[in-house]
N, C-alpha and C positions, 0 to 999 in steps of 0.2 A: 304632600308626600310627592316624591318622585321615583318611580320604579323603572329601572333601566337594565341593560345587559345586552349582550350581542345578539344577533340573529339565532334563534332557536335555544335561547337560554330558558325560556318558560315564561316569558312576560305575560302573555295572553292567559295561560294555564293558570298562573298566580292570581290573576284577576278573578276568574272563573271560582276559584276554590275559595277567595276571600268571599266572594258574593254569596256562596253556599254556607260558608260559617256564619255570616251575618244574618241569613235567614234562619239557620237553625237556632241561633242565639236569640233572635227576635221570638221565634216561636215557643222557646223554652221559657223566655221571660214574659210572655203574653203582650208583647209589644206589636202594634199594628205594622202590616207590611203591605206594600201595593208594588205595582210595576215601577214606580219611581222612587222607591225607597233607596235603591241602589241604581241610580241613574247612569247607564253607560251610553257614552258618545265616543266618536272617533271622528278625527279631521277628514279621513278619506271615505268615501261611501262604501268601498269594498270591506274595509275594516269594520264599519258599523254593522253592515250586514251580515258579517260572520257571526256577530254577537245578537242580531235582531235588535240592535240599537238604532241611534239617530245619528246623523253628523252633527259635529259640534256646533257649526255653524248655525243649523237650524233650531237645535235644542236650547241653544243658550241666546238666541235671537241676534246673532251678530250682523245679520243682514237688515235689521229693521231699526228705523230711526227712534221710534218710540215703543214703549213695553206696555201693552193693555192689561186691565185687569184679568182678562182671561189667560194672559201669558202668566200672569203671577200664580194663578189657581194652579197651573201645571205644576209648578215647583212645591205645591203643598205636599208636605210629607217626604221630600227628599231630604236624605241623611247624608248620602255619600255621591258625589259627582265624578265620574271617571272619564278622563279625556285621554283617549289612546292616538298614538301617531303625533304626539306633541311637537316632534321636531318640524312638523310642516306649518305649525302654528306661527303666526307673524307677531313681533312684538306689539304692533298697534292692535291687533286681534285681541292679544292677551289683555291688554289694558282697557279695551272695550268689554272684555268678558268681565273683569274686575268691576267695572263700573255698572254693567247690567245686573250682576249678582247683588250688587250694593243696593240698587233700585228694588229688587226683589225680596231680599232678606235684610239683614241688619247693615244699614248705611254707615255703622260706626267701625265696621270689621272689614277687613281685606276679604274680597270675594264674598262678601254678604254674610260671612260667618260659616259658611257651607264647608264641609270636609271635601277637599278635591285631592284625588290620586292622579297625578300626571303619569302617563307611561308611554316610553318611546326609546329610540336609541339615535343619539346625535351622531354616532359614528356612520350612520348610512348615508346614502346619496343625499347631497343638499338639495333643498327646494329648487326648481327651475327658476333661474332670472331674479332670484329674491336677493333685495339689496343687503348689504351686510349689516346695517343698522337695524333691519327687520328680523335678523336672525336672533333667537332667544339667548343662544350662548354667546354671541360676538361681543367683544369688548365695546363696540360703538353703539350697541343697543342700549335701552334704558336700565337694564339689569333687572326689570320688574320681576322675571322669572325667578331667578337665584335668590333675590332679597326676600321672596315669600316662601321659599321651601324650608321646611323645618324639619324633614326627614328624607333621606335617601337610601333606598334598597338597590343595591347592586346584585343582579343574579348571575352566577358564575356556573352555572350547570349546563349539562348536555341534554336537555330534555328532548329536542327535536333529533338529535343524533344517536340514540340508542342502538340503532342498528348500524352506525357508522361512525364509531367513536373516533377513529383516526382522523376523518375529514373535519369532524368537530373541533378536535384539538387543534388542527393547522388554523382554523378560523379564528378560535380564541388567541393565537400567537399572533394572528394578522391584526386583530384588534389592539392587541397591547404593544404592537410595534416590535415583535420579537421574533419575525418570521426568518426561518433560516434557508440558506439555499437548498438543503436536503428536503424541506417542506415544498418549495418551489418545483423541485425535481418529481417529487410524488404526484403533484397536481398536474404537471406536464405529461405524465404517463397516459394520461387520458385525453391528451390534446388531439382533436381531430386532423388527420392528414399526416400524422407521425406514428410510428410503431405499428403501421398496418391497420391503425384505426379509422374506421369509416362510418358515416351515418347510413342506417338502413334505408333502402329505396322505398320501402312501404312503412308507414308508421302505424303501429298497432296500439291497441288499448288507450290511455289518455295521453298519449304523446302527442307533442304539438311542435310546430315551427317557431323559431326564435329569430327576428330579422332586426338588424341593427339599420336597415335603410329602408325607405319607403319602396324603392326599385326592387328590392328583393321580394318584399311582401307583394307587391303588384304581380311579379313574375310567378309567384308560387300559386296565387289566386287564379291567374290566368291559365296555368297549367292544369289546375284542378277543373275549371271550367271547361276546358279543352277534353279532358277525358270523360267529363259528364257528357259533352256533345257526342263524341265518338261511340259512347255506349248506349245512347238513347235516340239519335237523331239518324236519319237517312243521310246517305252519301251526297255531296254536292251537287253531282249530276243526276240524281234520282228525281222521279216525277212524284214521289210519296210526299204527302204534307207532313210537315214537323209536328211533333207532339206538342199539346197545348199546355204543358206544365212548365215551359221555359219562356222567359221573356227577356229581351234586352232593351234597357232604356238609355238612349243616347243623349249624352249631354250636349248642350248648346254653348260653346265656348269662342268667344270672340273678344278682340281688343277694342277699345274706344278711345277717342282723344277727349271726349266730353267729361265733364266731372260728374262724378257719381256721389250720391247722398253717402256721408260719413258712416251711417249706421249700417247701410248696404255693403260698403266696402269692407267693414269690420267682419260682417256677417261671412263674406265669401272668404275672408282669409281664415277665419276660425273654423269653418266648415270643410275646409279642403283637407288633404292628407296631413298637412303641417300646419299649425298655427304661428309657424315662425315668419317673419316678414321679409327675410332674406335666402338666397339660396333657391334650389329648384324644389317646386311644390310637387310635380309629378302627380298631378289630378288625373285619375283614370277618366276617360272619356266617356265609359260604359258603366252602366250598374247591371250585372247578371244576376237574374232571380231566377230560382228553380226550386222544385220540392227537395228539401234537404239541406239547401244553401244555408250557410251560417252567417248571421248578421250580428253585430253588436251594437247595442244603444245604450249609453250610459244615463242613468235617472237616479237622483237621490231621493226621489218622491216614494213616500210609503214605505219607508225603511222599516219603521217600528212596528207598521201594520203587517207587511208581507216579508219582511227579512231579507228583501232583493233590492 
């Protein structure tokens, strides 16, 4: 089954409701239910964490060469497998998923005979740098995805836009290719820099900055750190000692004509501000740490246990 719909149509909510229905049905029919009966996975870690599930790669062993008996035991009792954010899944990964599930379940049936609900939106931004033949919907793929779908549900509601139905309708028309100039004019009413509209100088509540360049992001973090220094540190000409709650770690950046190990080179590229191999990296030469500073570290480990 494939469940789709534009952003805000209620795909995630529909999956939650379906899970609740299955649980109540099993309870009424005295059918065993455990954490894996309705196994939720998502291709991205953030989506998996939102449901307390696992990433699709980890849950279906896409990163393993062999499947052990312990791996097979995990699937005991699984009746329905959910794969959210399916638009990020590669064609080669889908075929390996099919192969892995056949090794775990019935090797005579597609995907081991498990009921699978694919959920996602192929109208969203395409995966970065994915080749056409790897995109599930592309004509140059193996068509393994569409050849195994026996049911498609297209949600057309405004679940997320109950308080702003006008904007939701505009998004619907955009997805259908029916956007009109009047809709564009409506959106542009809120264009920053026009009609006297400007951003607040101080962000309150859960507001946050959105930057399309690393240089903008670095400028904002530097300005925030400067405000921290002005509020908590003595002036430059003062004899007072600086507080102990702030530390600046300076990076050692240099060029070399010597060849470096390929693994080290890959690590340097991927740990910078950008994992692109062209253009300006704009790596910040300092790491500024202080009480209350915000840091982000992505990890897909422990999603099922901790939900983060």
